[in-house]
Every structure is written in C-alpha cells, then in structure tokens.
N, CA, C and O of each residue as an XYZ file, in Angstrom:
468
protein
N     -14.877    -12.149     -0.302
C     -13.578    -11.482     -0.457
C     -12.980    -11.811     -1.817
O     -13.199    -12.891     -2.367
N     -12.230    -10.871     -2.339
C     -11.600    -11.044     -3.647
C     -10.437    -12.021     -3.582
O      -9.796    -12.172     -2.543
N     -10.173    -12.681     -4.701
C      -9.017    -13.579     -4.822
C      -7.743    -12.749     -4.672
O      -7.648    -11.654     -5.227
N      -6.768    -13.260     -3.930
C      -5.501    -12.560     -3.738
C      -4.552    -12.949     -4.860
O      -4.236    -14.125     -5.042
N      -4.093    -11.936     -5.622
C      -3.144    -12.173     -6.714
C      -1.706    -12.232     -6.205
O      -0.910    -13.045     -6.674
N      -1.376    -11.369     -5.247
C      -0.025    -11.300     -4.698
C      -0.134    -11.321     -3.182
O      -0.647    -10.379     -2.577
N       0.350    -12.404     -2.563
C       0.265    -12.549     -1.113
C       1.621    -12.229     -0.494
O       2.490    -13.093     -0.378
N       1.779    -10.973     -0.102
C       3.020    -10.536      0.523
C       3.117    -11.007      1.975
O       4.196    -10.978      2.567
N       1.994    -11.440      2.545
C       1.981    -11.837      3.955
C       2.743    -13.132      4.205
O       3.071    -13.441      5.350
N       3.027    -13.889      3.157
C       3.741    -15.162      3.321
C       5.199    -15.072      2.884
O       5.932    -16.057      2.973
N       5.627    -13.901      2.413
C       6.998    -13.734      1.901
C       7.950    -13.275      3.009
O       7.529    -12.711      4.018
N       9.221    -13.529      2.797
C      10.243    -13.024      3.710
C      10.341    -11.510      3.550
O       9.898    -10.960      2.542
N      10.919    -10.841      4.538
C      11.047     -9.382      4.468
C      11.878     -8.955      3.258
O      11.620     -7.899      2.682
N      12.860     -9.746      2.868
C      13.683     -9.425      1.699
C      12.845     -9.478      0.424
O      12.959     -8.603     -0.434
N      12.012    -10.493      0.302
C      11.149    -10.620     -0.880
C      10.084     -9.518     -0.911
O       9.761     -8.991     -1.976
N       9.547     -9.179      0.252
C       8.562     -8.093      0.319
C       9.196     -6.790     -0.137
O       8.605     -6.040     -0.915
N      10.405     -6.524      0.351
C      11.118     -5.305     -0.023
C      11.260     -5.223     -1.543
O      10.982     -4.187     -2.149
N      11.695     -6.329     -2.148
C      11.896     -6.363     -3.600
C      10.563     -6.210     -4.342
O      10.483     -5.475     -5.327
N       9.530     -6.894     -3.878
C       8.231     -6.843     -4.547
C       7.622     -5.448     -4.468
O       7.123     -4.935     -5.469
N       7.658     -4.827     -3.285
C       7.096     -3.483     -3.132
C       7.916     -2.472     -3.936
O       7.354     -1.550     -4.527
N       9.223     -2.638     -3.960
C      10.067     -1.761     -4.778
C       9.634     -1.840     -6.237
O       9.513     -0.813     -6.906
N       9.400     -3.061     -6.737
C       8.926     -3.231     -8.116
C       7.578     -2.544     -8.326
O       7.349     -1.927     -9.366
N       6.693     -2.650     -7.348
C       5.375     -2.002     -7.453
C       5.516     -0.487     -7.577
O       4.757      0.160     -8.299
N       6.484      0.064     -6.874
C       6.663      1.509     -6.885
C       7.325      2.010     -8.166
O       7.039      3.121     -8.613
N       8.206      1.202     -8.764
C       8.869      1.675     -9.987
C       8.139      1.249    -11.258
O       8.339      1.846    -12.316
N       7.292      0.217    -11.163
C       6.510     -0.237    -12.320
C       5.046     -0.412    -11.925
O       4.503     -1.508    -12.068
N       4.395      0.639    -11.433
C       3.039      0.491    -10.888
C       2.012     -0.010    -11.891
O       1.075     -0.707    -11.502
N       2.158      0.321    -13.167
C       1.167     -0.087    -14.165
C       1.025     -1.605    -14.266
O      -0.030     -2.108    -14.651
N       2.087     -2.330    -13.919
C       2.034     -3.792    -13.981
C       1.218     -4.390    -12.830
O       0.853     -5.566    -12.871
N       0.934     -3.580    -11.807
C       0.259     -4.084    -10.614
C      -1.132     -3.499    -10.393
O      -1.903     -4.036     -9.598
N      -1.462     -2.419    -11.074
C      -2.761     -1.766    -10.873
C      -3.885     -2.772    -11.091
O      -3.912     -3.483    -12.095
N      -4.806     -2.821    -10.141
C      -5.949     -3.716    -10.231
C      -5.725     -5.097     -9.628
O      -6.674     -5.867     -9.482
N      -4.479     -5.421     -9.274
C      -4.199     -6.721     -8.653
C      -4.578     -6.662     -7.171
O      -4.419     -5.631     -6.517
N      -5.075     -7.773     -6.661
C      -5.432     -7.877     -5.252
C      -4.217     -8.314     -4.450
O      -3.570     -9.314     -4.762
N      -3.919     -7.536     -3.398
C      -2.750     -7.781     -2.565
C      -3.165     -8.144     -1.151
O      -4.240     -7.768     -0.683
N      -2.301     -8.873     -0.490
C      -2.427     -9.125      0.937
C      -1.055     -8.847      1.526
O      -0.057     -9.423      1.092
N      -1.006     -7.960      2.518
C       0.285     -7.536      3.077
C       0.194     -7.477      4.596
O      -0.751     -6.919      5.153
N       1.184     -8.056      5.254
C       1.234     -8.080      6.717
C       2.398     -7.211      7.173
O       3.502     -7.302      6.636
N       2.143     -6.370      8.166
C       3.185     -5.501      8.691
C       2.662     -4.720      9.872
O       1.811     -5.207     10.617
N       3.165     -3.513     10.049
C       2.795     -2.689     11.190
C       2.115     -1.411     10.718
O       2.492     -0.829      9.701
N       1.115     -0.987     11.467
C       0.401      0.234     11.132
C       1.273      1.455     11.393
O       1.847      1.604     12.472
N       1.363      2.320     10.397
C       2.002      3.623     10.537
C       0.980      4.678     10.140
O       0.225      4.501      9.183
N       0.965      5.780     10.889
C       0.028      6.869     10.625
C       0.828      8.157     10.512
O       1.641      8.473     11.380
N       0.592      8.892      9.444
C       1.221     10.195      9.234
C       0.117     11.226      9.142
O      -0.872     11.026      8.436
N       0.285     12.338      9.859
C      -0.681     13.430      9.797
C       0.009     14.637      9.167
O       1.030     15.108      9.669
N      -0.553     15.133      8.069
C      -0.037     16.338      7.428
C      -0.377     17.515      8.335
O      -1.548     17.821      8.559
N       0.660     18.171      8.856
C       0.458     19.258      9.817
C      -0.266     20.457      9.206
O      -0.942     21.201      9.915
N      -0.127     20.643      7.902
C      -0.769     21.788      7.248
C      -2.261     21.552      7.001
O      -3.075     22.465      7.144
N      -2.608     20.317      6.627
C      -4.002     20.043      6.245
C      -4.772     19.223      7.278
O      -6.003     19.221      7.282
N      -4.048     18.530      8.152
C      -4.693     17.643      9.115
C      -5.079     16.292      8.529
O      -5.596     15.437      9.248
N      -4.836     16.082      7.233
C      -5.179     14.809      6.576
C      -4.293     13.692      7.123
O      -3.092     13.870      7.323
N      -4.911     12.543      7.358
C      -4.190     11.384      7.885
C      -3.902     10.395      6.757
O      -4.747     10.152      5.894
N      -2.711      9.837      6.779
C      -2.284      8.830      5.815
C      -1.914      7.574      6.598
O      -1.221      7.651      7.612
N      -2.378      6.420      6.126
C      -2.159      5.148      6.806
C      -1.328      4.240      5.916
O      -1.541      4.177      4.706
N      -0.376      3.535      6.524
C       0.488      2.620      5.775
C       0.673      1.328      6.541
O       0.571      1.287      7.767
N       0.947      0.273      5.791
C       1.375     -0.986      6.374
C       2.867     -1.078      6.057
O       3.267     -1.059      4.893
N       3.687     -1.179      7.107
C       5.149     -1.117      7.000
C       5.749     -2.461      7.388
O       5.344     -3.077      8.374
N       6.734     -2.913      6.587
C       7.430     -4.170      6.849
C       8.922     -3.869      7.012
O       9.572     -3.456      6.052
N       9.479     -4.071      8.227
C      10.925     -3.883      8.391
C      11.678     -5.063      7.787
O      11.146     -6.170      7.705
N      12.916     -4.824      7.367
C      13.711     -5.941      6.850
C      14.333     -6.702      8.018
O      14.167     -6.318      9.176
N      15.045     -7.775      7.709
C      15.592     -8.655      8.738
C      16.564     -7.946      9.672
O      16.651     -8.295     10.849
N      17.300     -6.952      9.165
C      18.267     -6.249     10.010
C      17.668     -5.004     10.661
O      18.342     -4.313     11.424
N      16.422     -4.726     10.362
C      15.688     -3.572     10.902
C      16.310     -2.237     10.502
O      16.080     -1.222     11.159
N      17.098     -2.236      9.423
C      17.696     -0.981      8.963
C      16.825     -0.299      7.915
O      16.820      0.926      7.798
N      16.103     -1.090      7.169
C      15.322     -0.547      6.054
C      13.883     -1.022      6.176
O      13.620     -2.150      6.591
N      12.973     -0.159      5.816
C      11.568     -0.513      5.860
C      10.968     -0.329      4.479
O      11.414      0.510      3.696
N       9.967     -1.114      4.201
C       9.228     -0.962      2.955
C       7.756     -1.012      3.316
O       7.355     -1.748      4.218
N       6.970     -0.248      2.628
C       5.560     -0.258      2.951
C       4.730      0.365      1.858
O       5.247      0.915      0.886
N       3.424      0.266      2.043
C       2.477      0.857      1.109
C       1.402      1.592      1.895
O       0.950      1.141      2.948
N       1.010      2.726      1.357
C      -0.125      3.434      1.925
C      -1.383      2.615      1.630
O      -1.469      1.935      0.608
N      -2.353      2.692      2.541
C      -3.649      2.083      2.254
C      -4.760      3.064      2.597
O      -4.641      3.887      3.505
N      -5.833      2.948      1.844
C      -7.050      3.718      2.103
C      -8.143      2.694      2.331
O      -8.497      1.940      1.424
N      -8.682      2.667      3.548
C      -9.680      1.674      3.934
C     -11.032      2.078      3.372
O     -11.561      3.139      3.706
N     -11.588      1.228      2.518
C     -12.874      1.484      1.881
C     -13.976      1.431      2.947
O     -14.001      0.521      3.776
N     -14.868      2.396      2.917
C     -15.976      2.430      3.869
C     -15.867      3.631      4.791
O     -15.042      4.521      4.584
N     -16.696      3.640      5.790
C     -16.760      4.759      6.719
C     -16.047      4.385      8.015
O     -16.682      3.991      8.993
N     -14.717      4.513      8.010
C     -13.911      4.150      9.170
C     -13.288      5.408      9.754
O     -12.748      6.239      9.024
N     -13.364      5.543     11.064
C     -12.833      6.723     11.742
C     -11.572      6.353     12.515
O     -11.470      5.280     13.109
N     -10.617      7.278     12.488
C      -9.386      7.082     13.249
C      -9.459      7.965     14.488
O      -9.810      9.139     14.365
N      -9.150      7.463     15.654
C      -8.555      6.151     15.961
C      -9.561      5.057     16.313
O      -9.167      3.908     16.515
N     -10.846      5.385     16.390
C     -11.844      4.435     16.889
C     -11.848      3.090     16.172
O     -11.906      2.048     16.825
N     -11.787      3.091     14.856
C     -11.926      1.854     14.090
C     -10.600      1.195     13.714
O     -10.584      0.107     13.138
N      -9.503      1.848     14.038
C      -8.176      1.360     13.652
C      -7.467      0.723     14.835
O      -7.783      1.017     15.988
N      -6.507     -0.151     14.549
C      -5.692     -0.705     15.638
C      -4.742      0.371     16.163
O      -4.580      1.417     15.534
N      -4.117      0.117     17.307
C      -3.136      1.081     17.818
C      -1.952      1.237     16.863
O      -1.617      0.318     16.115
N      -1.331      2.408     16.900
C      -0.133      2.709     16.106
C       0.910      1.628     16.338
O       1.139      1.223     17.477
N       1.541      1.160     15.279
C       2.588      0.139     15.257
C       2.091     -1.259     15.616
O       2.903     -2.156     15.847
N       0.790     -1.461     15.668
C       0.220     -2.798     15.883
C       0.370     -3.598     14.590
O       0.272     -3.036     13.499
N       0.608     -4.911     14.707
C       0.700     -5.753     13.518
C      -0.680     -5.877     12.879
O      -1.671     -6.157     13.554
N      -0.722     -5.663     11.563
C      -1.973     -5.726     10.814
C      -1.764     -6.515      9.526
O      -0.636     -6.686      9.061
N      -2.856     -6.985      8.964
C      -2.853     -7.581      7.628
C      -3.877     -6.810      6.804
O      -5.047     -6.709      7.175
N      -3.419     -6.271      5.682
C      -4.260     -5.464      4.803
C      -4.491     -6.253      3.515
O      -3.546     -6.761      2.910
N      -5.745     -6.348      3.108
C      -6.099     -7.009      1.851
C      -6.898     -6.027      1.007
O      -7.866     -5.431      1.480
N      -6.484     -5.862     -0.252
C      -7.197     -4.950     -1.133
C      -6.539     -4.842     -2.490
O      -5.625     -5.598     -2.819
N      -7.014     -3.894     -3.266
C      -6.582     -3.717     -4.652
C      -5.502     -2.636     -4.761
O      -5.624     -1.570     -4.157
N      -4.451     -2.912     -5.529
C      -3.385     -1.942     -5.776
C      -3.913     -0.881     -6.738
O      -4.514     -1.204     -7.763
N      -3.683      0.382     -6.401
C      -4.211      1.482     -7.212
C      -3.193      2.619     -7.285
O      -2.249      2.671     -6.496
N      -3.391      3.523     -8.234
C      -2.563      4.720     -8.339
C      -3.470      5.930     -8.507
O      -4.618      5.814     -8.936
N      -2.938      7.076     -8.166
C      -3.646      8.329     -8.358
C      -2.617      9.427     -8.579
O      -1.452      9.262     -8.215
N      -3.018     10.515     -9.154
C      -2.112     11.635     -9.368
C      -2.480     12.785     -8.456
O      -3.656     13.097     -8.271
N      -1.454     13.416     -7.883
C      -1.699     14.602     -7.076
C      -1.783     15.816     -7.990
O      -1.564     15.701     -9.196
N      -2.091     16.951     -7.439
C      -2.164     18.170     -8.242
C      -0.791     18.579     -8.765
O      -0.695     19.309     -9.752
N       0.259     18.118     -8.117
C       1.622     18.417     -8.591
C       2.073     17.448     -9.675
O       3.158     17.607    -10.234
N       1.259     16.453     -9.977
C       1.591     15.497    -11.026
C       2.408     14.304    -10.574
O       2.795     13.474    -11.396
N       2.678     14.203     -9.274
C       3.434     13.064     -8.761
C       2.502     11.848     -8.667
O       1.327     11.979     -8.324
N       3.039     10.679     -8.975
C       2.264      9.452     -8.931
C       2.315      8.868     -7.521
O       3.397      8.661     -6.972
N       1.155      8.605     -6.941
C       1.075      7.973     -5.631
C       0.409      6.619     -5.789
O      -0.559      6.470     -6.535
N       0.940      5.636     -5.080
C       0.364      4.298     -5.109
C      -0.198      3.978     -3.730
O       0.283      4.486     -2.717
N      -1.216      3.136     -3.704
C      -1.804      2.756     -2.426
C      -2.619      1.487     -2.611
O      -2.876      1.049     -3.733
N      -3.016      0.910     -1.495
C      -3.910     -0.240     -1.507
C      -5.303      0.260     -1.147
O      -5.488      0.904     -0.114
N      -6.284     -0.037     -2.000
C      -7.691      0.209     -1.658
C      -8.088     -0.948     -0.757
O      -8.492     -2.008     -1.236
N      -7.973     -0.741      0.547
C      -8.140     -1.839      1.512
C      -9.601     -2.228      1.675
O     -10.440     -1.406      2.041
N      -9.890     -3.491      1.397
C     -11.217     -4.043      1.615
C     -11.335     -4.590      3.033
O     -12.411     -4.584      3.630
N     -10.187     -5.071      3.569
C     -10.195     -5.750      4.860
C      -8.909     -5.430      5.604
O      -7.820     -5.461      5.032
N      -9.051     -5.122      6.892
C      -7.906     -4.897      7.779
C      -8.078     -5.860      8.958
O      -9.096     -5.831      9.648
N      -7.090     -6.698      9.177
C      -7.134     -7.625     10.319
C      -6.077     -7.205     11.324
O      -4.945     -6.877     10.970
N      -6.482     -7.224     12.597
C      -5.518     -6.909     13.682
C      -5.914     -7.599     14.960
O      -5.232     -7.457     15.975
C-alpha cells in the first residue's frame, strides 16, 4: 500500500470539513497525494445515463453540514456486489486526482486503491 500523505481518518469532523474544502478550491496543491478518509458511503445514480457515482461523506459535529469526496475504486468492482451497503461506514485510501468534464468543469475524486468496511 502507498504511504498516506493526508490522513483524514484521524481528524475531527471540523478539520475534515476545512481540509476537504481546501482540496476543492485549491486542487492543484493536492493532486497526486495519497489520502485516507473515513466516512459513510453515498451513491448517486444519474437518471439520464445510469452512471453511478460513489462518495465518502463525513457529517460535521452538528450534523447540519456534510463534506465528502467522490471516489473511483480502481479495479473491476461491481455495485452492489462488491460494495458495502449504502450509508455504511467506510475508509477509503487512494490518490487525489482531478479530471475535466466535456463542459469544462473541474471534478475531483479519490482514485481508491483500498476500501475498508
């Protein structure tokens, strides 16, 4: 397994919120860094395309605000067979990455090497 550069799994929800916010507004500073993040599995299905998007979500202490990152699990993993149940606590470890959509919007995600649940 790769060395973890930023271990969000040991931070408070307030620190995670701040760190992920920084990743989203300054992604170039984080691209290529190995992250470890603990939270809950969220799954979104695009109704038009059927494409599934997976995220690890961390609620804050008051449960009013959530912060999270999309992840793409490297390898041949099928949903739901290989994934934990929706909203199950998970730990995602992988590399922070960015990509551009056809509309030119910047999307960030974790290239997940390992998912623990």
